[in-house]
Every structure is written in C-alpha cells, then in structure tokens.
N, C-alpha and C positions, 0 to 999 in steps of 0.2 A: 836458664837464659841471662840474660847481663842486665844489670841494672844502664841508664843511660845517662850520663848527666853534661850538663850543657856546661864547655868550659869556662863562659860568665858566671855559672850560679856558683855559692857558696855553702859549703855542707862542713859545718863543725867537727873536730875530730868527738867522735866519741857518738856520732847521729847513727842511727839503724835502719839502712832503707832496704827492706824484699826485693827479693829480686824481681825482674822484668819489670821495675820498675821505671818511671821518665822522668827526669828533673830538667824544666823548660830553664830559659835565659833569665836570668837575673832572681833568680830563686837563691835567697838565705833559709839555711835550717841548721836548729841551732842544738850544738851536742845532747843534749838528752832524750831527744824525737825519736818516736819510736814509729819508721812508719811500716805497712805492710807490702806484700807484692801485689804486681800488676799496678801500681797507683800513679798517676798521671797528676803532675803540677805543673801547672801553666805558669806561664811569665811573669813573674815580680811576685810568685807567692811567697809568703814569711809563715815558716815554722818554728811555735817556741819550744822551749826545753820541754814543759812539762806535757806533752799535745804527743797522744795517741790518734794515729792512721791508721783504718782495717784495709784488709784487702780488697783491692779493684774498682778506690774510690777514685774519685777525678773532683780537683781542685783545680776552677778555673782562674785566667788570669785577675791576678790583680787583689788575692784573697791573702791576708792572714788571719793565720790558724794561730791564737794566742795561748798560752799555758793556763791548764786546767778546763781545755778543750779535749776533747773522745771522739772520735767518729767511726762508727762501727764498722764494720763492710761494706761495702756497694754504696757508700754516700756521695752524691753528686752535687756540688758546692759552684753555682754559678756564677759568674764574673762580679767582680766586684763586690759579692755578696762581706756581712759585715762581721762579725762574733767582736766578744766584747768581754772582758773579762773582771769587770772592777765597775758593781751597782752606781756609785756614788763620784766618780773621780772628781780630785783636784789635781791639779800642778803641784799646788805649794804642800799637798798632804799627803803621804807615802800611805798607801794601804795596799804594799805589795800582798802583806800579811792578813787582805781582806776578799782574795781573788774566789771567785763562787766559779762550781763546776757548772761545766754544760756537758750534755750529753745528747749525740744525735746518733739514733737508734739505724740499724740495719735499712737500706736500702732507703733513707728518706734524701728528696731532692730539696734543696734552697735555691730559690728563684735568683735570678742575675738582681743586683742591689736590694737584696731583701738584708733586716739588719737581725741577730739573733739574740738579747741582754740577754747577759747572762743569769748563772742557776735555774735554766728551764732547760728540759728535757726534748725532743722532739720523737714521737713517734714514731716507731718501724714504717716506712712503706710510703709517711706522710710527705705532704707536695706543700713546700709553703713560697706562695708565688710575687712573682719580681716585686721589687719596693715593698714587702711587706713588713713590717717592724713587730717580731715575737716576743710577750714579753710575759707569756706562763705557759706553762707546759700544754704539748701538743699533743693529741691524742692518735695512736697508730689508725695508718689509711687517713687522715684528716685534710680536706683541702682547706688553705685557710689564703686569705689576702687580707688587703688592706692597711691600715695603721689609729689604733692595734690594731696587727692580725685577728682574724674574726674565724671562725668556721664556716663554711657554705659549702661544702659539701663533702664528698669521700672519694680517694684515689683507688685504680688496685695497683699490685705491687710491678703489675706491667705498666703502669703509667699514663693510665684514662680515668676518665672519670666515671666511676660508678652509680649507676639510676638507685639509689634507696633514699629514704627521710635521714635528715638529719637523727632524731631519736627517734624513741618507738622500735617495733621488731620489723623482721623482714630478710630476702635472703636473694642472691643472682650468681650466675657462672660466668663468670670473663670467658668471653667468645675465644681468645686468643691461647689461652692457657689450658682453661677449663677447671680452674682454683675455683672453691665456692665461696662466697663473701658471706657469712650470716652475723645480720642486724641485731645483738638483742637489749635494749632499754640504750640504746643509745652508745656501745661497744661495738667495734667491727673486730669482727676473728674471719683469718682464710685457712681455707682447706686445701691442701695439696691436690692437685689431682692425680 
C-alpha cells in the first residue's frame, strides 16, 4: 500500500510517513514528524517536528499539529481545530523551552473549530464538540461542549451518546457493537463484545 503525497505538499527530509497515508494540498510536514499508517492529512495541514500521529488518524483541513502534540491511533481532528503548545505566549518573549505536552488518546474526536490548550490529556473515545475550548484533562468517553469545555454526557466508541448519568453508577450496551459500558463512581469503562 503506497503513500499518496500531493505535488503541492512539502515533506521535509527525515519525516516518517506510514504506508497508505494520504497527504493533500498545501500540507507541510516537518523533518522530525512521525506519522502512522493510513493517516489522512487534509488541505493546509501543518505537522511540527516533535509530533507523533498514530495509525488511522484523520486530520481535516487547516489544522496545525504543533510540537509536543501526540495523537494516538484513530483520532479525528475536525476542520480548523486548534492545538497550542505554549500556555502564555508572547511575541517578544521566547518560550520554546516551555512547550507543554498534549496527548489525545485513541479514538477521540475533536470537533470543528475547537481549541485544545496545551498540557492537557484527552481521554480515549472522548468527543469534543465544535467550538469548545479544552482547558483541562478530559475523561475517557466524555462528551464535552462549551467555553470553557464542560462535560454534558458520555459517548460510545461507536460515536453515539450513551444514556448514563455523569456521576454515580450504571451500565448499558451499545446496540451497534454489543460493547458493554459500565459507569463506576463517575468513570466510564468499556468491555468489548
């Protein structure tokens, strides 16, 4: 399975791109980037040097994945969503040694135009709504909306809202996959069918 790179894209020497990945118009991938297999990078995407993108990720148009951002497998980055890597930037104060790590765990979705403030971890299969601003860590399977982002529910790995309370205890089964979801004192876990 070959990699597809559009002629207008810039891929700096040393960048690693896995088989089956697609790099579209006007993408720039810096030399230290590590990109997995079957990744799609939409038009106008920028990928920094100290970036890791896992297998099967989809990074939509106009997203900049800056240094110190890690996307695990199967992450979706919606159009024009934003990552940061400096908490308190100033044009006249160099802060390259103050970059904060951002981790987006397996299967998470980041909606169009949302912002992820650096230094946060977004849990597995979490779902960040369009336009939300993430300023703190996000639990696995959490549905987050607003500015600043707040949890309003739970999402399945399949990508549909789960009918469980935010706190307490409960259980349900995904009608599409048969996976069982268990809420235990405000933490959701999944057992695959």
